C-alpha positions in Angstrom: -21.5 -25.3 11.6 -18.0 -24.2 11.8 -17.3 -20.7 11.8 -14.3 -19.5 8.1 -11.3 -18.9 8.2 -10.5 -15.6 8.3 -8.4 -14.6 5.3 -4.8 -13.9 6.3 -2.9 -10.3 4.9 1.1 -11.2 5.6 2.6 -8.1 5.5 6.2 -6.9 7.2 6.2 -4.4 9.8 8.6 -2.2 12.0 9.1 -1.1 15.5 10.6 2.1 14.9 13.5 3.1 17.2 14.2 7.1 18.0 17.2 8.5 19.2 14.8 9.8 22.2 13.1 5.8 22.6 9.8 7.2 21.3 8.6 4.6 17.9 7.0 6.2 14.8 3.5 5.4 14.3 1.9 6.4 11.1 -2.1 6.3 9.9 -2.8 5.5 6.1 -5.4 8.6 4.4 -9.0 8.0 4.9 -8.2 5.8 8.9 -8.6 6.8 11.6 -5.8 3.8 13.5 -2.3 3.9 14.0 0.1 1.7 13.3 3.7 0.2 12.5 4.9 0.9 9.7 5.0 -1.6 6.4 3.0 -3.3 4.5 2.4 -6.7 2.5 5.3 -9.2 1.2 5.2 -9.4 -2.6 5.3 -13.3 -3.4 9.0 -13.0 -4.0 10.1 -11.2 -1.2 11.6 -11.9 1.6 10.0 -10.2 5.0 13.0 -8.0 5.3 12.8 -6.9 1.6 9.4 -6.2 2.1 9.9 -3.7 5.2 13.3 -2.1 3.1 11.2 -1.1 0.4 7.2 -0.5 2.0 9.7 2.0 4.5 11.2 3.8 1.4 8.1 4.1 -0.1 5.7 5.4 2.6 8.2 7.5 4.4 10.7 7.8 2.6 13.1 6.4 4.6 16.5 4.0 3.7 17.2 1.2 5.0 19.5 -2.1 5.2 17.6 -4.7 5.5 20.5 -6.2 7.0 20.1 -3.6 9.7 16.5 -4.8 10.5 16.2 -7.5 14.3 13.5 -10.0 13.1 11.4 -10.0 16.9 9.1 -12.1 16.2 5.6 -12.9 14.1 2.7 -11.6 15.7 -1.7 -12.0 14.6 -3.8 -9.5 15.1 -7.4 -8.8 13.8 -6.9 -6.2 10.9 -7.5 -2.3 12.0 -8.7 -1.0 8.0 -9.9 -4.7 6.2 -13.1 -6.1 8.7 -12.4 -10.3 8.3 -9.2 -10.1 7.9 -6.2 -11.2 9.8 -3.1 -9.4 10.0 0.0 -11.9 9.7 3.0 -9.8 10.6 6.5 -10.4 10.8 8.1 -7.4 13.1 12.0 -6.1 13.0 13.2 -3.6 15.7 15.2 -0.6 13.3 16.6 1.8 15.0 17.0 5.8 12.9 17.8 9.0 13.7 16.6 10.8 10.5 13.6 12.8 9.6 10.5 10.6 7.9 7.6 12.3 5.1 4.4 10.8 5.2 4.2 9.5 1.3 2.1 7.0 -1.1 -0.8 5.9 1.4 0.1 7.4 4.8 -1.3 10.6 5.6 0.1 11.6 8.6 3.3 9.7 10.6 3.3 10.7 14.6 6.3 9.6 17.6 5.2 8.3 20.8 6.6 7.6 24.1 6.1 3.7 24.0 5.2 3.4 27.1 1.5 5.3 26.7 -1.1 5.2 23.5 -0.3 8.4 23.2 -4.7 8.6 23.6 -4.5 7.5 19.6 -6.6 4.9 18.0 -4.5 2.1 17.7 -4.5 -1.2 15.4 -5.3 -4.1 17.6 -1.4 -5.5 16.4 -0.4 -2.9 17.3 -2.5 -1.8 20.7 -2.2 -4.9 21.8 0.7 -7.2 20.9 3.6 -4.8 19.6 3.7 -2.2 21.8 3.3 -4.4 25.0 6.0 -6.5 23.4 8.3 -3.7 23.4 6.6 -2.6 26.8 7.8 -5.9 28.5 11.6 -6.0 27.1 12.2 -2.2 27.6 11.7 -4.0 31.9 13.1 -6.8 31.1 17.0 -4.8 30.1 16.3 -1.8 32.4 
């Protein structure tokens, strides 16, 4: 008997870094896990443009997609959709503006990327994105 292939959710997400080096995480309404801001890529969209649209919808953050640095593609079990895998196009963005939770975002928090902030984190954030960022910090130190 073969194992079923998990369904994919293709998203664009941001590793948003503030002027103090902390990173922004968001929590959707009715969920526990914090994660990178971002969302699903529509069929007609480039990942950086999907990210710009999602950041504006969810945080009131207007970005130029050309300023988003592509870090790579990461996959992990979806935090809020059992049986699904998130395939994320991850972009690095430095911001120096306030953000406001909107749409389905209930809470935003800035954390030191060297820790997990004692938060419940989405698998993609906990297991891949934050460790990747920590490695990049030590490589440049």
